[in-house]
C-alpha positions in Angstrom: -23.9 22.1 -7.5 -23.3 21.7 -3.9 -23.1 17.9 -3.9 -19.8 16.2 -2.5 -17.9 13.3 -4.2 -17.5 10.7 -1.5 -15.2 7.9 -1.6 -15.8 4.3 -0.2 -15.9 4.8 3.4 -13.0 3.5 5.6 -11.9 4.1 9.2 -10.0 7.2 8.7 -6.3 6.7 9.5 -6.3 3.1 9.2 -6.3 1.7 5.6 -4.7 4.8 4.0 -2.0 4.8 6.7 -1.1 1.2 6.1 -1.1 1.8 2.7 1.1 4.8 2.8 3.4 3.1 5.4 4.1 0.2 2.8 4.5 2.4 0.1 7.3 4.2 2.3 8.8 1.0 3.1 9.0 0.0 -0.5 10.8 3.4 -1.3 13.1 2.9 1.5 14.3 -0.7 0.4 15.1 0.8 -3.0 16.8 4.0 -1.8 18.9 2.2 1.1 19.8 -0.5 -1.2 21.5 1.9 -3.6 23.0 4.0 -0.7 24.5 0.9 1.0 26.0 -0.3 -2.3 27.5 3.3 -2.7 28.8 3.0 0.9 30.4 -0.4 0.3 32.5 1.0 -2.4 33.5 4.0 -0.5 34.6 2.0 2.8 36.5 -0.3 0.4 38.2 2.5 -1.1 39.2 3.8 2.5 40.3 0.4 3.5 37.7 -0.2 5.9 36.7 -3.5 4.5 34.8 -4.7 7.6 32.5 -1.7 7.1 32.5 -2.6 3.3 31.3 -6.2 3.9 28.9 -4.8 6.7 27.0 -2.6 4.0 27.1 -5.5 1.4 25.1 -7.2 4.0 23.0 -4.3 4.4 22.3 -4.3 0.5 21.6 -8.0 0.8 18.9 -7.2 3.7 17.2 -4.5 1.7 17.1 -6.8 -1.4 15.3 -9.1 0.5 13.0 -6.8 2.0 12.2 -5.4 -1.2 11.2 -9.0 -2.5 9.3 -9.5 0.8 7.1 -6.5 0.0 6.6 -7.5 -3.5 5.1 -10.8 -2.2 3.1 -8.8 0.2 4.9 -10.2 3.2 5.0 -6.8 4.6 5.7 -7.7 8.3 8.8 -9.8 7.4 10.2 -6.9 5.5 9.7 -4.2 8.0 11.4 -6.6 10.6 14.4 -7.1 8.1 14.5 -3.1 7.4 14.3 -2.1 11.3 17.1 -4.7 12.1 19.1 -3.5 9.5 19.0 0.1 10.6 19.7 -0.6 14.2 22.5 -3.1 13.6 24.1 -1.2 11.0 24.1 2.2 13.1 25.7 0.0 16.0 28.5 -1.4 13.8 29.1 1.5 12.0 29.5 3.5 15.1 32.0 0.7 16.6 33.9 0.2 13.4 34.6 4.0 12.4 33.7 5.9 15.4 30.9 8.1 16.8 31.8 11.1 14.9 31.1 9.3 11.7 27.2 10.3 12.5 25.7 6.9 11.5 23.9 6.9 14.9 21.6 9.8 13.4 19.7 7.2 11.3 18.4 6.0 14.6 16.5 9.3 15.3 14.6 8.4 12.0 13.3 5.3 13.3 11.1 7.0 15.9 8.7 8.9 13.4 8.7 5.7 11.4 7.4 3.7 14.2 4.7 6.6 14.9 3.3 6.5 11.5 3.4 2.8 10.8 0.5 0.6 10.5 1.2 -1.0 13.9 -2.3 -1.1 15.7 -1.0 -1.7 19.1 0.2 1.6 20.9 2.3 -0.6 23.3 4.2 -2.0 20.3 5.1 1.5 19.2 6.0 2.5 22.5 8.3 -0.7 23.1 10.0 -0.3 19.7 10.6 3.6 20.3 11.9 2.6 23.7 14.5 0.1 22.2 15.5 2.8 19.9 16.3 5.3 22.8 18.0 2.6 24.8 20.4 1.7 21.8 21.1 5.4 21.3 22.0 6.2 24.7 24.1 3.0 25.0 26.1 3.9 21.9 26.4 7.5 23.2 27.8 6.4 26.6 30.1 3.4 25.3 31.3 4.5 22.0 33.1 7.9 23.2 35.5 5.7 25.4 36.2 3.2 22.6 38.7 3.5 19.8 37.0 2.8 16.5 38.3 -0.5 14.7 39.0 1.6 11.7 40.6 5.1 12.2 39.7 7.5 9.4 41.1 10.9 8.7 39.3 13.8 10.0 38.4 15.3 6.8 36.9 11.9 5.9 35.1 11.6 9.2 33.7 15.3 8.9 32.5 14.6 5.3 30.6 11.4 6.4 29.3 13.2 9.3 27.9 15.9 7.0 26.5 13.5 4.8 24.6 11.5 7.3 23.3 14.7 8.9 21.9 16.0 5.6 20.4 12.6 4.9 18.6 12.3 8.4 17.1 15.6 8.0 16.0 14.9 4.6 14.3 11.7 5.9 12.7 13.5 8.7 11.4 16.3 6.4 9.8 13.6 4.1 8.4 11.7 6.9 7.0 14.8 8.3 5.3 15.7 5.0 4.0 12.2 4.7 2.4 12.5 8.2 0.7 15.9 7.3 -0.5 14.2 4.1 -2.0 11.5 6.1 -3.7 13.8 8.7 -5.3 16.0 5.8 -6.4 12.9 4.1 -8.2 11.7 7.3 -9.6 15.1 8.0 -11.1 15.0 4.4 -12.7 11.5 4.9 -14.3 12.6 8.3 -15.7 15.7 6.5 -17.1 13.5 3.7 -18.5 11.2 6.4 -20.4 13.9 8.4 -21.8 15.8 5.4 -22.8 13.1 2.7 -25.3 10.2 2.4 -22.8 7.2 1.8 -25.0 5.5 -0.7 -25.8 8.2 -3.1 -22.8 10.5 -2.3 -25.4 13.6 -1.8 -25.5 16.0 0.9 -27.1 14.5 4.0 -29.9 16.1 6.0 -27.8 17.9 8.4 -25.4 19.3 5.8 -28.2 20.5 3.7 -29.9 22.3 6.5 -26.4 24.2 7.1 -26.4 25.3 3.5 -30.0 26.6 3.6 -29.6 28.5 6.7 -26.7 30.3 4.9 -28.7 30.9 1.6 -31.8 32.2 4.0 -29.2 34.8 5.3 -28.1 35.6 2.1 -31.5 36.0 0.9 -32.4 38.4 3.8 -29.4 40.5 2.6 -30.1 40.6 -1.1 -34.0 39.6 -1.5 -33.1 37.2 -4.2 -35.7 34.4 -4.8 -35.0 31.0 -3.3 -36.9 27.9 -4.2 -37.2 24.3 -2.8 -38.1 21.3 -4.7 -38.9 17.8 -3.0 -39.0 14.8 -5.2 -40.0 11.2 -4.4 -39.4 7.9 -6.5 -42.7 6.6 -7.3 -43.7 3.1 -6.2 -40.3 2.7 -4.6 -41.7 0.4 -1.8 -42.9 -1.8 -4.3 -39.4 -2.1 -6.1 -37.8 -2.9 -2.9 -40.4 -5.7 -2.1 -40.4 -7.3 -5.4 -36.7 -7.1 -6.4 -34.9 -6.7 -3.2 -32.7 -3.9 -1.7 -29.8 -4.4 -4.1 -32.1 -3.1 -6.8 -33.6 -0.5 -4.7 -30.0 0.8 -3.8 -29.1 0.9 -7.6 -32.1 2.9 -8.2 -31.4 5.4 -5.6 -27.9 5.7 -7.0 -29.1 6.2 -10.5 -31.7 8.8 -9.5 -29.0 10.5 -7.5 -26.7 10.8 -10.3 -29.3 12.1 -12.7 -30.5 14.8 -10.0 -26.9 16.0 -9.3 -25.8 16.2 -12.9 -28.9 17.9 -14.1 -29.4 20.8 -11.5 -27.6 24.3 -11.7 -24.1 24.5 -10.5 -25.3 26.9 -7.6 -28.2 24.3 -6.6 -27.9 21.9 -3.5 -29.2 18.3 -3.9 -29.8 16.2 -0.5 -31.0 12.8 0.1 -33.8 14.0 2.3 -34.7 10.5 3.6 -35.5 7.1 2.1 -36.7 7.8 -1.4 -36.9 11.6 -0.9 -34.5 14.2 -2.4 -34.5 17.8 -1.6 -33.2 20.3 -4.0 -32.3 24.1 -2.8 -32.2 26.6 -5.8 -30.9 30.0 -4.9 -32.1 32.7 -7.2 -34.9 30.8 -8.6 -38.3 31.9 -8.7 -41.4 29.4 -8.3 -41.9 29.5 -12.2 -38.2 28.8 -12.7 -37.8 26.1 -10.3 -40.9 24.4 -11.6 -39.3 24.4 -15.1 -36.2 22.8 -13.8 -38.2 20.3 -11.9 -40.0 19.3 -15.1 -36.7 18.7 -16.7 -35.5 16.4 -14.0 -38.8 14.7 -14.0 -38.2 14.0 -17.8 -34.5 12.8 -17.3 -35.5 10.5 -14.5 -38.0 8.9 -16.6 -35.4 8.0 -19.1 -33.6 5.9 -16.6 -33.4 2.2 -17.0 -31.6 0.4 -14.0 -30.4 -3.2 -14.7 -29.3 -5.3 -11.9 -29.1 -9.2 -12.2 -31.2 -9.5 -15.5 -33.9 -7.1 -13.8 -34.9 -3.9 -15.8 -36.6 -1.1 -13.8 -38.1 1.8 -15.2 -38.2 4.6 -12.8 -40.5 8.0 -12.3 -40.6 10.6 -9.8 -42.9 13.2 -8.5 -42.0 16.7 -7.7 -43.4 19.6 -5.3 -42.0 23.0 -5.9 -42.2 25.9 -3.4 -40.6 29.3 -2.8 -39.3 30.9 0.4 -41.2 33.7 1.9 -39.1 36.4 4.0 -38.6 35.9 7.7 -39.9 32.1 7.7 -37.6 29.2 8.7 -36.5 26.3 6.3 -39.7 24.3 7.7 -42.0 26.5 5.8 -41.3 25.9 2.1 -40.4 22.5 2.8 -43.6 21.6 4.2 -45.4 23.5 1.3 -43.1 21.5 -1.2 -44.3 18.3 0.5 -47.8 19.3 0.4 -47.5 19.8 -3.4 -45.5 16.5 -3.5 -48.6 14.6 -2.2 -51.0 16.3 -4.5 -49.1 15.3 -7.3 -49.2 11.7 -5.9 -52.7 12.0 -5.4 -53.2 13.0 -9.2 -51.3 10.0 -10.4 -47.7 10.5 -9.9 -45.1 11.3 -12.3 -45.8 15.1 -12.5 -44.4 18.3 -11.3 -46.9 20.3 -8.9 -46.1 23.9 -7.7 -47.5 25.5 -4.6 -50.4 28.0 -5.1 -49.2 31.4 -4.3 
């Protein structure tokens, strides 16, 4: 069945971006805290006690930021994490030299800022510019200064290789996260463009696209094609007597029954108001009428309960078949005429066009 499952409508790229970003910060706090604890031990073993204490300070900052994220104090946690990365990179380069490669982590800050949940672009530009200025400043100054703790070439080479590998791993992870966000946003936009937000069925425009495709297939293969137009009986009275909340609940319940009861290849759309249109490929008028009768019986079994209000629902169905070379309007109009014949005869019935 060509009905799409819609999620709760949100502005693409807003709520999901924020959720993914804070999840990333949560993971960063854990991984970075453990990594800096290991670095503290390594630097203490290398007799670089200043850097050992700096890394213990980093562990403390990441522990605090982890706690802030737990308490939903996200902005404070982000400030602590960003500050730690900037300060640690500067102190590490000053302490053991540019060749240690700790400045590479500054590069990771740029994609983090880009995918962050900050809504003001100016804030992103400002923070990215700050990272750039700090990186250039370190590059211009640290080459000329002797490090406070001179390590052997082998140790520096190992540190640089580790930091380079870690930087590439982080950049890969961030790129993958960004692609997931883009893909999710595109999916949400596609759902918003093709579905009715209340019933989660195809909307009119999307249904017509499916119908055009099926008409093309019918010209090639000459297979039968049927249309079923259905209308909820006395829906205006339901809305007037019980309110729109009950009316919406009725629409949702009917939509669920229709979408679950049709065949896999059928398409169900909310055509407008309380009207639903079903497209049935490879179905003769007789077969479509039988399906419509089954749908009518299932809808008649519906009981909608909202705030102690119980509503029994019925529907009237009009059925038509497509004739070669005619546009979609032809069978839809005939199904509409059959539907109104059913309304005139007392409702809660299926009426097929007269061929």
